[in-house]
MARKOL-911972 format. One line per field, with one value per residue: residue number from 1; residue in three letters; x, y, z of N, C-alpha, C in turn. Coordinates in steps of 0.02 Angstrom, whole numbers, always signed. Layout:
MARKOL-911972
num <- (NUM:...) $
residuo <- (ALA:...) $
nu <- (X:...) $
nv <- (Y:...) $
nw <- (Z:...) $
cau <- (X:...) $
cav <- (Y:...) $
caw <- (Z:...) $
cu <- (X:...) $
cv <- (Y:...) $
cw <- (Z:...) $
***
This chain:
MARKOL-911972
num <- (1:2:3:4:5:6:7:8:9:10:11:12:13:14:15:16:17:18:19:20:21:22:23:24:25:26:27:28:29:30:31:32:33:34:35:36:37:38:39:40:41:42:43:44:45:46:47:48:49:50:51:52:53:54:55:56:57:58:59:60:61:62:63:64:65:66:67:68:69:70:71:72:73:74:75:76:77:78:79:80:81:82:83:84:85:86:87:88:89:90:91:92:93:94:95:96:97:98:99:100:101:102:103:104:105:106:107:108:109:110:111:112:113:114:115:116:117:118:119:120:121:122:123:124:125:126:127:128:129:130:131:132:133:134:135:136:137:138:139:140:141:142:143:144:145:146:147:148:149:150:151:152:153:154:155:156:157:158:159:160:161:162:163:164:165:166:167:168:169:170:171:172:173:174:175:176:177:178:179:180:181:182:183:184:185:186:187:188:189:190:191:192:193:194:195:196:197:198:199:200:201:202:203:204:205:206:207:208:209:210:211:212:213:214:215:216:217:218:219:220:221:222:223:224:225:226:227:228:229:230:231:232:233:234:235:236:237:238:239:240:241:242:243:244:245:246:247:248:249:250:251:252:253:254:255:256:257:258:259:260:261:262:263:264:265:266:267:268:269:270:271:272:273:274:275:276:277:278:279:280:281:282:283:284:285:286:287:288:289:290:291:292:293:294:295:296:297:298:299:300:301:302:303:304:305:306) $
residuo <- (MET:GLY:GLY:THR:SER:VAL:ALA:ALA:ILE:ASP:CYS:GLY:THR:ASN:SER:ILE:ARG:LEU:LEU:ILE:ALA:GLU:ILE:ASP:GLY:ASP:SER:LYS:THR:ASP:LEU:LEU:ARG:ASP:MET:ARG:ILE:VAL:ARG:LEU:GLY:GLN:GLY:VAL:ASP:GLU:THR:GLY:ALA:LEU:ALA:PRO:GLU:ALA:ILE:GLU:ARG:THR:LEU:GLU:ALA:CYS:ARG:GLU:TYR:ALA:ARG:THR:ILE:GLU:THR:MET:GLY:VAL:ARG:THR:VAL:SER:PHE:ALA:ALA:THR:SER:ALA:VAL:ARG:ASP:ALA:SER:ASN:ALA:ALA:GLU:PHE:SER:GLN:ALA:VAL:GLN:ALA:VAL:LEU:GLY:VAL:GLU:PRO:ARG:VAL:LEU:SER:GLY:LEU:GLU:GLU:ALA:ARG:ALA:SER:PHE:GLU:GLY:ALA:THR:GLY:ASP:LEU:ALA:GLU:VAL:LEU:THR:THR:VAL:ILE:ASP:LEU:GLY:GLY:GLY:SER:THR:GLU:VAL:VAL:GLN:GLY:VAL:ALA:GLY:PRO:THR:PHE:SER:HIS:SER:PHE:ASP:LEU:GLY:SER:VAL:ARG:MET:THR:GLU:ARG:PHE:LEU:HIS:GLY:ASP:PRO:PRO:THR:VAL:ALA:GLU:ALA:THR:ALA:CYS:MET:SER:HIS:LEU:ASP:GLN:VAL:ILE:ALA:PRO:VAL:MET:ARG:ASP:LEU:GLU:PRO:THR:ARG:GLU:ILE:VAL:GLY:VAL:ALA:GLY:THR:ILE:THR:THR:ILE:ALA:ALA:HIS:ALA:LEU:GLY:LEU:PRO:SER:TYR:ASP:HIS:GLU:ARG:ILE:HIS:LEU:ALA:ARG:LEU:PRO:ILE:ASP:GLN:VAL:ARG:ALA:ALA:CYS:THR:SER:LEU:ALA:GLN:MET:PRO:TYR:ALA:ASP:ARG:ARG:ALA:LEU:PRO:PHE:MET:HIS:PRO:GLY:ARG:ALA:ASP:VAL:ILE:THR:GLY:GLY:ALA:LEU:ILE:LEU:ASP:ARG:ILE:LEU:GLU:HIS:LEU:PRO:ARG:GLN:THR:ASP:GLU:ILE:VAL:VAL:SER:GLU:HIS:ASP:ILE:LEU:ASP:GLY:ILE:ALA:ARG:ALA:ALA:ALA:ARG:ARG:SER) $
nu <- (+2499:+2572:+2649:+2819:+2856:+2953:+3073:+3118:+3193:+3247:+3391:+3388:+3454:+3380:+3299:+3243:+3151:+3070:+2983:+2879:+2826:+2702:+2719:+2650:+2674:+2627:+2554:+2535:+2543:+2552:+2623:+2650:+2719:+2854:+2924:+3080:+3163:+3325:+3426:+3563:+3608:+3669:+3775:+3844:+3866:+3960:+4047:+4092:+4085:+3987:+3951:+3989:+3905:+3773:+3791:+3759:+3620:+3563:+3608:+3558:+3401:+3430:+3455:+3314:+3248:+3296:+3265:+3105:+3095:+3150:+3052:+2944:+2963:+3049:+3138:+3188:+3292:+3294:+3411:+3433:+3530:+3526:+3526:+3641:+3718:+3809:+3869:+3972:+4144:+4159:+4100:+4106:+4152:+4004:+3930:+3990:+3932:+3829:+3805:+3851:+3721:+3607:+3643:+3649:+3721:+3716:+3621:+3700:+3604:+3637:+3608:+3506:+3471:+3395:+3284:+3221:+3164:+3105:+3011:+2946:+2885:+2817:+2714:+2623:+2469:+2413:+2337:+2431:+2489:+2576:+2665:+2758:+2866:+2895:+3039:+3081:+3204:+3322:+3448:+3435:+3351:+3271:+3194:+3081:+3019:+2911:+2802:+2754:+2861:+3010:+3069:+3188:+3278:+3324:+3425:+3458:+3580:+3496:+3428:+3288:+3373:+3495:+3494:+3448:+3547:+3629:+3601:+3508:+3473:+3393:+3298:+3107:+3191:+3300:+3221:+3326:+3403:+3319:+3280:+3427:+3447:+3332:+3370:+3484:+3409:+3361:+3450:+3495:+3382:+3314:+3370:+3384:+3239:+3199:+3200:+3096:+2975:+2802:+2708:+2560:+2547:+2569:+2654:+2693:+2806:+2877:+2923:+2920:+2855:+2728:+2703:+2705:+2582:+2493:+2479:+2417:+2308:+2255:+2256:+2213:+2265:+2422:+2338:+2343:+2254:+2195:+2308:+2355:+2367:+2301:+2200:+2252:+2257:+2401:+2416:+2362:+2472:+2616:+2559:+2572:+2692:+2747:+2692:+2739:+2874:+2871:+2865:+2896:+3026:+2965:+2818:+2804:+2855:+2733:+2623:+2506:+2509:+2666:+2773:+2932:+3034:+3070:+3035:+3134:+3190:+3103:+3064:+3136:+3154:+3006:+3063:+3115:+3027:+2916:+3005:+3030:+2911:+2856:+2965:+2912:+2885:+2702:+2535:+2434:+2351:+2342:+2445:+2475:+2493:+2576:+2603:+2673:+2808:+3010:+3028:+2931:+2957:+3096:+3048:+2975:+3069:+3161:+3094:+3092:+3191:+3237) $
nv <- (-1821:-1642:-1597:-1585:-1679:-1667:-1670:-1589:-1537:-1451:-1420:-1392:-1269:-1341:-1435:-1542:-1565:-1642:-1635:-1697:-1639:-1608:-1505:-1392:-1293:-1107:-1202:-1288:-1474:-1535:-1709:-1747:-1737:-1721:-1711:-1722:-1711:-1677:-1574:-1516:-1410:-1421:-1351:-1279:-1126:-1125:-1189:-1187:-1297:-1411:-1572:-1736:-1814:-1757:-1755:-1877:-1884:-1824:-1891:-2005:-1976:-1902:-2057:-2110:-2015:-2049:-2177:-2156:-2068:-2127:-2210:-2178:-2129:-2013:-1891:-1799:-1674:-1564:-1531:-1408:-1307:-1192:-1121:-1156:-1267:-1171:-1097:-1193:-1268:-1391:-1384:-1454:-1552:-1629:-1605:-1666:-1798:-1824:-1794:-1941:-2003:-1961:-1921:-1784:-1635:-1521:-1396:-1227:-1097:-934:-799:-695:-792:-891:-816:-735:-881:-910:-793:-843:-932:-941:-863:-868:-901:-791:-632:-482:-374:-243:-362:-441:-572:-688:-776:-894:-990:-1136:-1076:-944:-813:-771:-603:-534:-417:-361:-325:-425:-475:-501:-339:-317:-412:-492:-561:-631:-674:-768:-880:-983:-1114:-1036:-961:-1011:-1092:-993:-908:-973:-1054:-1096:-1164:-1169:-1024:-907:-713:-663:-703:-726:-568:-534:-600:-550:-411:-417:-465:-356:-254:-286:-341:-212:-97:-120:-135:-8:+32:-19:-10:+19:-118:-188:-331:-468:-625:-756:-904:-1096:-1204:-1168:-1039:-1080:-1162:-1102:-1024:-1134:-1158:-1016:-1049:-1146:-1264:-1454:-1553:-1543:-1463:-1456:-1381:-1307:-1237:-1184:-1046:-998:-815:-714:-629:-495:-487:-572:-691:-642:-655:-779:-847:-765:-831:-982:-958:-945:-1078:-1229:-1321:-1469:-1437:-1397:-1482:-1578:-1511:-1545:-1525:-1492:-1548:-1652:-1630:-1502:-1448:-1390:-1281:-1184:-1081:-993:-967:-903:-782:-703:-692:-605:-488:-458:-450:-330:-228:-206:-115:-84:-89:-155:-276:-418:-591:-667:-857:-963:-1148:-1167:-1126:-1087:-1218:-1269:-1124:-1191:-1321:-1267:-1193:-1296:-1361:-1273:-1278:-1394) $
nw <- (-311:-331:-245:-141:-47:+102:+244:+384:+507:+662:+766:+927:+1057:+1176:+1126:+992:+846:+742:+555:+451:+291:+157:+31:-67:-174:-98:-2:+136:+182:+339:+395:+495:+633:+796:+942:+1051:+1200:+1216:+1264:+1212:+1217:+1333:+1481:+1394:+1393:+1496:+1471:+1338:+1232:+1170:+1241:+1265:+1320:+1272:+1143:+1122:+1176:+1075:+949:+960:+922:+836:+733:+770:+678:+562:+541:+512:+423:+322:+325:+282:+160:+104:+20:+29:+140:+281:+402:+514:+639:+789:+903:+986:+938:+834:+949:+998:+1025:+959:+854:+729:+701:+784:+689:+547:+618:+632:+473:+462:+501:+438:+323:+249:+247:+424:+425:+492:+557:+562:+677:+599:+498:+584:+627:+515:+475:+553:+576:+439:+474:+566:+530:+418:+434:+487:+469:+367:+444:+552:+615:+793:+801:+933:+958:+1048:+1138:+1197:+1189:+1149:+1081:+973:+906:+793:+658:+554:+408:+258:+278:+361:+404:+515:+628:+777:+853:+1024:+1147:+1224:+1329:+1397:+1445:+1471:+1528:+1644:+1710:+1717:+1809:+1916:+2022:+2141:+2235:+2225:+2109:+2220:+2287:+2238:+2155:+2059:+2021:+1999:+1865:+1793:+1794:+1717:+1590:+1576:+1529:+1438:+1330:+1331:+1247:+1136:+1118:+1108:+978:+902:+822:+879:+891:+796:+813:+905:+913:+1002:+1006:+997:+1123:+1249:+1266:+1191:+1308:+1436:+1369:+1398:+1545:+1561:+1506:+1591:+1558:+1584:+1499:+1384:+1240:+1100:+980:+1075:+1124:+978:+874:+975:+1048:+1188:+1339:+1361:+1508:+1567:+1519:+1592:+1719:+1730:+1696:+1797:+1899:+1871:+1871:+2025:+2064:+2141:+2072:+2080:+2109:+1964:+1877:+1904:+1840:+1732:+1562:+1572:+1501:+1542:+1507:+1491:+1615:+1719:+1654:+1620:+1700:+1680:+1525:+1562:+1619:+1531:+1433:+1486:+1499:+1370:+1353:+1411:+1370:+1245:+1112:+1075:+991:+1081:+1148:+1179:+1125:+1020:+1009:+942:+859:+741:+671:+689:+623:+511:+425:+431:+330:+195:+157:+120:+42:-69:-135:-168) $
cau <- (+2515:+2606:+2710:+2861:+2871:+3012:+3078:+3136:+3238:+3285:+3403:+3395:+3492:+3352:+3232:+3236:+3098:+3046:+2918:+2854:+2760:+2681:+2712:+2652:+2686:+2631:+2523:+2554:+2510:+2596:+2635:+2695:+2788:+2905:+2982:+3118:+3206:+3382:+3482:+3594:+3654:+3712:+3836:+3900:+3848:+4007:+4110:+4068:+4090:+3944:+3974:+3975:+3834:+3718:+3797:+3764:+3560:+3568:+3613:+3497:+3353:+3416:+3445:+3250:+3225:+3309:+3209:+3051:+3104:+3168:+3008:+2879:+2985:+3055:+3235:+3195:+3290:+3341:+3429:+3451:+3549:+3533:+3603:+3690:+3796:+3817:+3932:+4000:+4189:+4156:+4027:+4097:+4140:+3948:+3893:+4010:+3901:+3734:+3783:+3854:+3665:+3548:+3677:+3650:+3750:+3668:+3648:+3714:+3587:+3648:+3524:+3475:+3441:+3362:+3286:+3186:+3138:+3027:+2937:+2877:+2828:+2745:+2634:+2584:+2440:+2393:+2349:+2487:+2506:+2627:+2685:+2825:+2872:+2958:+3048:+3096:+3234:+3333:+3496:+3437:+3286:+3257:+3140:+3074:+2946:+2897:+2711:+2733:+2903:+3040:+3124:+3196:+3253:+3365:+3443:+3470:+3597:+3454:+3377:+3298:+3424:+3558:+3474:+3454:+3601:+3677:+3587:+3418:+3494:+3373:+3199:+3103:+3265:+3295:+3227:+3403:+3441:+3261:+3304:+3488:+3420:+3287:+3411:+3528:+3382:+3331:+3491:+3520:+3336:+3272:+3411:+3341:+3164:+3181:+3175:+3045:+2896:+2743:+2683:+2514:+2536:+2646:+2660:+2716:+2818:+2914:+2878:+2909:+2763:+2666:+2716:+2679:+2539:+2446:+2493:+2391:+2217:+2222:+2236:+2191:+2331:+2428:+2305:+2376:+2198:+2171:+2366:+2359:+2329:+2242:+2259:+2283:+2269:+2457:+2441:+2373:+2541:+2614:+2555:+2563:+2739:+2763:+2660:+2793:+2939:+2871:+2825:+2959:+3020:+2914:+2750:+2794:+2859:+2681:+2597:+2479:+2533:+2725:+2863:+2963:+3109:+3067:+3012:+3198:+3231:+3039:+3070:+3213:+3131:+2974:+3087:+3113:+2952:+2901:+3043:+3020:+2815:+2894:+2997:+2910:+2830:+2647:+2477:+2382:+2362:+2366:+2470:+2462:+2525:+2563:+2611:+2702:+2869:+3070:+3043:+2905:+2997:+3132:+3030:+2946:+3157:+3177:+3037:+3088:+3254:+3202) $
cav <- (-1765:-1608:-1563:-1599:-1704:-1644:-1707:-1557:-1532:-1420:-1444:-1332:-1319:-1392:-1487:-1561:-1593:-1638:-1630:-1723:-1653:-1612:-1424:-1354:-1204:-1078:-1262:-1356:-1515:-1579:-1786:-1807:-1715:-1765:-1677:-1735:-1669:-1683:-1531:-1541:-1362:-1434:-1337:-1233:-1067:-1106:-1227:-1169:-1351:-1485:-1608:-1803:-1854:-1731:-1754:-1963:-1904:-1777:-1927:-2059:-1955:-1929:-2123:-2120:-1968:-2064:-2240:-2132:-2023:-2192:-2259:-2121:-2125:-1942:-1891:-1708:-1679:-1546:-1528:-1339:-1320:-1158:-1071:-1223:-1266:-1091:-1062:-1222:-1264:-1456:-1408:-1460:-1658:-1628:-1588:-1732:-1872:-1778:-1808:-1985:-2046:-1960:-1938:-1732:-1607:-1481:-1300:-1212:-1049:-880:-788:-674:-835:-923:-725:-761:-933:-914:-766:-862:-1019:-915:-777:-907:-927:-720:-572:-452:-331:-250:-420:-448:-640:-697:-854:-924:-1068:-1145:-1040:-904:-809:-707:-553:-509:-350:-334:-339:-481:-547:-465:-272:-303:-436:-449:-639:-613:-726:-776:-934:-1040:-1141:-1025:-926:-1056:-1105:-943:-854:-986:-1132:-1142:-1233:-1101:-995:-862:-659:-612:-735:-696:-496:-540:-627:-479:-355:-460:-459:-272:-225:-336:-322:-122:-41:-174:-140:+56:+69:-9:+15:-10:-193:-207:-408:-515:-701:-789:-965:-1111:-1261:-1131:-991:-1141:-1220:-1027:-1010:-1176:-1118:-951:-1038:-1206:-1336:-1501:-1584:-1507:-1460:-1442:-1356:-1259:-1172:-1154:-964:-941:-742:-731:-549:-498:-460:-644:-694:-610:-695:-827:-820:-775:-882:-1030:-934:-941:-1140:-1281:-1398:-1533:-1425:-1389:-1543:-1603:-1495:-1609:-1495:-1475:-1591:-1661:-1595:-1434:-1394:-1369:-1210:-1128:-1013:-927:-931:-862:-719:-683:-679:-558:-428:-454:-412:-255:-174:-201:-66:-133:-84:-233:-286:-477:-609:-738:-889:-989:-1192:-1130:-1071:-1094:-1298:-1234:-1109:-1241:-1337:-1223:-1171:-1359:-1364:-1182:-1280:-1449) $
caw <- (-280:-354:-203:-125:+19:+134:+312:+409:+575:+715:+822:+961:+1124:+1220:+1102:+943:+815:+660:+533:+377:+285:+63:+2:-150:-180:-31:+36:+171:+232:+391:+385:+548:+717:+842:+983:+1082:+1212:+1235:+1289:+1159:+1250:+1413:+1483:+1312:+1403:+1534:+1411:+1238:+1209:+1166:+1304:+1247:+1333:+1242:+1076:+1089:+1157:+1015:+877:+965:+912:+734:+719:+747:+647:+498:+535:+510:+339:+276:+301:+255:+67:+88:+10:+27:+212:+296:+456:+531:+720:+808:+942:+1034:+880:+846:+1032:+1006:+978:+906:+814:+667:+749:+764:+621:+523:+659:+608:+437:+455:+534:+412:+256:+235:+337:+445:+407:+547:+559:+570:+731:+531:+467:+611:+639:+449:+467:+618:+548:+391:+493:+615:+515:+387:+431:+498:+403:+352:+460:+568:+681:+795:+817:+959:+946:+1117:+1125:+1261:+1202:+1099:+1084:+921:+900:+710:+656:+498:+370:+232:+272:+413:+402:+584:+652:+823:+909:+1095:+1174:+1313:+1315:+1436:+1480:+1449:+1601:+1707:+1703:+1733:+1848:+1938:+2057:+2200:+2172:+2162:+2117:+2265:+2254:+2221:+2072:+1974:+2039:+1948:+1816:+1764:+1770:+1644:+1534:+1538:+1500:+1361:+1293:+1323:+1212:+1073:+1101:+1101:+934:+841:+766:+909:+845:+782:+819:+933:+877:+1024:+960:+1013:+1168:+1305:+1262:+1209:+1389:+1466:+1360:+1424:+1584:+1552:+1492:+1638:+1539:+1583:+1472:+1295:+1199:+1046:+947:+1107:+1093:+938:+846:+1027:+1091:+1265:+1352:+1401:+1590:+1579:+1506:+1601:+1766:+1695:+1676:+1870:+1920:+1841:+1910:+2106:+2075:+2183:+2016:+2090:+2051:+1905:+1852:+1897:+1777:+1697:+1508:+1570:+1467:+1612:+1499:+1518:+1706:+1751:+1651:+1602:+1752:+1621:+1471:+1583:+1642:+1466:+1390:+1542:+1506:+1298:+1329:+1465:+1346:+1192:+1129:+1062:+990:+1064:+1222:+1151:+1097:+972:+1033:+852:+869:+689:+696:+629:+617:+459:+403:+358:+299:+171:+128:+102:-57:-119:-118:-178) $
cu <- (+2546:+2677:+2767:+2872:+2950:+2979:+3149:+3156:+3259:+3312:+3423:+3427:+3437:+3308:+3271:+3189:+3102:+3011:+2908:+2816:+2749:+2690:+2700:+2625:+2680:+2579:+2546:+2527:+2538:+2563:+2632:+2750:+2793:+2940:+3026:+3159:+3262:+3448:+3538:+3659:+3663:+3776:+3859:+3911:+3921:+4073:+4146:+4079:+4027:+3956:+3946:+3898:+3781:+3716:+3763:+3647:+3549:+3555:+3559:+3446:+3336:+3404:+3373:+3223:+3250:+3265:+3149:+3054:+3110:+3103:+2969:+2907:+3011:+3106:+3230:+3204:+3350:+3357:+3467:+3469:+3554:+3576:+3654:+3748:+3830:+3883:+3961:+4079:+4203:+4107:+4036:+4105:+4050:+3894:+3924:+3971:+3828:+3728:+3827:+3781:+3633:+3588:+3631:+3688:+3721:+3686:+3638:+3679:+3598:+3606:+3486:+3434:+3381:+3267:+3180:+3145:+3080:+2969:+2925:+2857:+2764:+2696:+2608:+2518:+2392:+2387:+2399:+2482:+2547:+2663:+2763:+2823:+2920:+2982:+3096:+3134:+3257:+3401:+3508:+3366:+3290:+3193:+3141:+3021:+2951:+2814:+2715:+2789:+2958:+3093:+3149:+3182:+3321:+3367:+3493:+3514:+3554:+3428:+3341:+3350:+3502:+3540:+3453:+3522:+3660:+3669:+3516:+3440:+3429:+3305:+3174:+3187:+3207:+3248:+3288:+3409:+3402:+3302:+3382:+3481:+3384:+3319:+3464:+3468:+3358:+3378:+3523:+3437:+3314:+3323:+3377:+3289:+3152:+3145:+3151:+2990:+2833:+2696:+2604:+2479:+2591:+2599:+2733:+2769:+2874:+2903:+2898:+2851:+2718:+2645:+2676:+2594:+2459:+2407:+2435:+2326:+2205:+2196:+2252:+2264:+2345:+2395:+2341:+2288:+2210:+2213:+2372:+2302:+2271:+2279:+2225:+2303:+2342:+2461:+2403:+2421:+2592:+2612:+2571:+2643:+2780:+2746:+2724:+2850:+2964:+2872:+2927:+2950:+2964:+2846:+2729:+2808:+2760:+2636:+2557:+2509:+2621:+2776:+2909:+3028:+3124:+3056:+3072:+3198:+3183:+3064:+3141:+3183:+3045:+2975:+3095:+3070:+2926:+2964:+3023:+2930:+2823:+2908:+2969:+2838:+2781:+2579:+2419:+2405:+2312:+2425:+2467:+2503:+2543:+2608:+2674:+2752:+2913:+3059:+2998:+2916:+3049:+3132:+3004:+3032:+3187:+3148:+3054:+3167:+3283:+3214) $
cv <- (-1703:-1587:-1607:-1620:-1684:-1641:-1635:-1532:-1503:-1432:-1388:-1342:-1350:-1459:-1491:-1605:-1611:-1628:-1641:-1686:-1643:-1534:-1426:-1289:-1154:-1136:-1287:-1409:-1533:-1666:-1789:-1751:-1722:-1716:-1719:-1693:-1682:-1651:-1551:-1492:-1360:-1406:-1305:-1174:-1077:-1135:-1234:-1239:-1398:-1529:-1707:-1838:-1813:-1729:-1825:-1955:-1876:-1861:-1990:-2055:-1981:-1986:-2127:-2108:-2015:-2121:-2233:-2121:-2096:-2208:-2236:-2117:-2076:-1926:-1816:-1691:-1634:-1530:-1448:-1343:-1244:-1132:-1119:-1242:-1200:-1076:-1107:-1250:-1320:-1448:-1441:-1551:-1682:-1647:-1650:-1782:-1872:-1821:-1894:-2032:-2032:-1931:-1838:-1706:-1535:-1431:-1253:-1131:-1017:-873:-768:-714:-868:-888:-763:-803:-945:-879:-807:-925:-996:-869:-821:-906:-863:-688:-533:-377:-291:-316:-413:-511:-633:-738:-871:-985:-1040:-1111:-939:-874:-742:-665:-526:-469:-373:-366:-418:-521:-477:-389:-264:-361:-441:-546:-618:-694:-736:-840:-941:-1075:-1098:-992:-954:-1082:-1055:-887:-902:-1031:-1137:-1157:-1192:-1075:-933:-791:-654:-647:-713:-619:-486:-552:-576:-425:-341:-452:-396:-262:-232:-317:-234:-75:-57:-151:-89:+83:+59:+11:-7:-81:-168:-281:-427:-583:-717:-879:-1037:-1149:-1192:-1069:-1039:-1171:-1150:-1026:-1053:-1174:-1077:-993:-1124:-1256:-1391:-1544:-1556:-1516:-1434:-1384:-1319:-1184:-1123:-1075:-946:-857:-747:-636:-553:-523:-553:-708:-703:-663:-772:-851:-810:-812:-953:-1024:-942:-1017:-1165:-1320:-1444:-1519:-1387:-1422:-1588:-1574:-1518:-1580:-1488:-1570:-1622:-1639:-1537:-1417:-1364:-1299:-1159:-1079:-968:-929:-895:-796:-682:-629:-614:-503:-428:-399:-333:-208:-182:-156:-95:-77:-129:-251:-395:-519:-667:-814:-966:-1059:-1207:-1110:-1080:-1162:-1291:-1206:-1158:-1288:-1330:-1224:-1246:-1365:-1310:-1240:-1340:-1435) $
cw <- (-314:-327:-172:-66:+66:+216:+337:+497:+596:+766:+855:+1019:+1174:+1170:+1004:+908:+749:+636:+455:+362:+203:+74:-55:-154:-105:+37:+44:+215:+268:+399:+461:+586:+769:+862:+1066:+1132:+1204:+1248:+1273:+1205:+1304:+1424:+1439:+1335:+1438:+1503:+1334:+1232:+1216:+1193:+1250:+1218:+1298:+1168:+1084:+1125:+1105:+943:+901:+941:+836:+703:+725:+714:+586:+477:+480:+442:+314:+281:+291:+176:+70:+82:+19:+118:+214:+365:+484:+620:+695:+845:+992:+1010:+855:+877:+1004:+961:+959:+862:+758:+658:+746:+729:+583:+566:+631:+540:+418:+464:+484:+353:+228:+296:+348:+436:+491:+515:+592:+630:+668:+504:+529:+626:+580:+447:+502:+606:+514:+402:+515:+610:+441:+407:+496:+443:+421:+370:+505:+632:+688:+812:+874:+972:+1016:+1138:+1192:+1251:+1187:+1093:+1030:+906:+809:+704:+587:+466:+325:+239:+313:+393:+475:+619:+692:+850:+965:+1109:+1245:+1299:+1374:+1490:+1482:+1528:+1665:+1731:+1735:+1798:+1905:+1959:+2123:+2150:+2235:+2183:+2192:+2211:+2208:+2161:+2023:+1980:+1962:+1892:+1751:+1728:+1726:+1573:+1525:+1520:+1452:+1327:+1278:+1273:+1142:+1055:+1082:+1056:+858:+852:+836:+859:+839:+811:+820:+942:+937:+1000:+985:+1076:+1235:+1304:+1239:+1269:+1429:+1449:+1393:+1467:+1606:+1574:+1547:+1618:+1574:+1564:+1406:+1267:+1148:+996:+989:+1113:+1037:+894:+928:+1035:+1158:+1291:+1382:+1481:+1601:+1578:+1561:+1670:+1777:+1708:+1761:+1911:+1914:+1892:+2007:+2126:+2101:+2089:+2040:+2071:+1987:+1854:+1853:+1865:+1747:+1614:+1504:+1547:+1512:+1578:+1482:+1580:+1749:+1759:+1612:+1612:+1699:+1563:+1497:+1601:+1577:+1421:+1437:+1536:+1439:+1312:+1402:+1406:+1275:+1155:+1051:+1042:+1003:+1139:+1212:+1119:+1092:+1001:+967:+884:+804:+693:+649:+593:+546:+416:+369:+315:+191:+135:+72:+29:-78:-139:-177:-257) $
***
């Protein structure tokens, strides 16, 4: 094959993910995808530092990924870290530990770089119309708009872990907690959305949104094929957000498509998605859910650099 085999790792606030793919020009063939919930951003919003136990969970996943990468004979490796590491006072120590395990220096993406990678990864399977990508993570949420590439992007310090730790302590969250969270979200989101052009297409990516989509679809298990490129009415998605926000933890945890590491924080993510969809100017009543996201963008960028 004439392409380049790459291993891309996306280290976020809640999860770490690995994609090994063969890339030849615009063509990409996925060979392996893996995701682990490591909660690297545990407590970062309050303490400003990565917790030792969170670092160790993440490094253990990196050790497993290093073995997989070696077994598959991949030499081009890219490790990208996002919100939790951007915000952490001990980011340099974490980066050194990752480099010792994987042999590559982590790239700590700025909010703008994260937005661009998300847009490239999310829109590769879609027609070129004015599109808004929503990448909802554990520590930050990127909103990116453009046609062939991003012409607008904004990184919000709003994520499922961050909002849960800051506002949502009840089981389920009390009305007062949810109201305080939504009020904060409205204050942060509305002024940014106000100046956007009405979008023709909305694409939602990352695990919080794909899980909300699984709930909206009523899936009996997490089904990648049913979820990827599903087109869902926005009203149906917002109803799923409300449903999750009102559920006790045990009921969320018991949902057949729910990853156990996501059940305790998905309410925060559901409220973020609901408020973005409330304020986003749009010419569509649907949202497209994509399993391709920043990880795919990181892989393509790595192939270009190799």
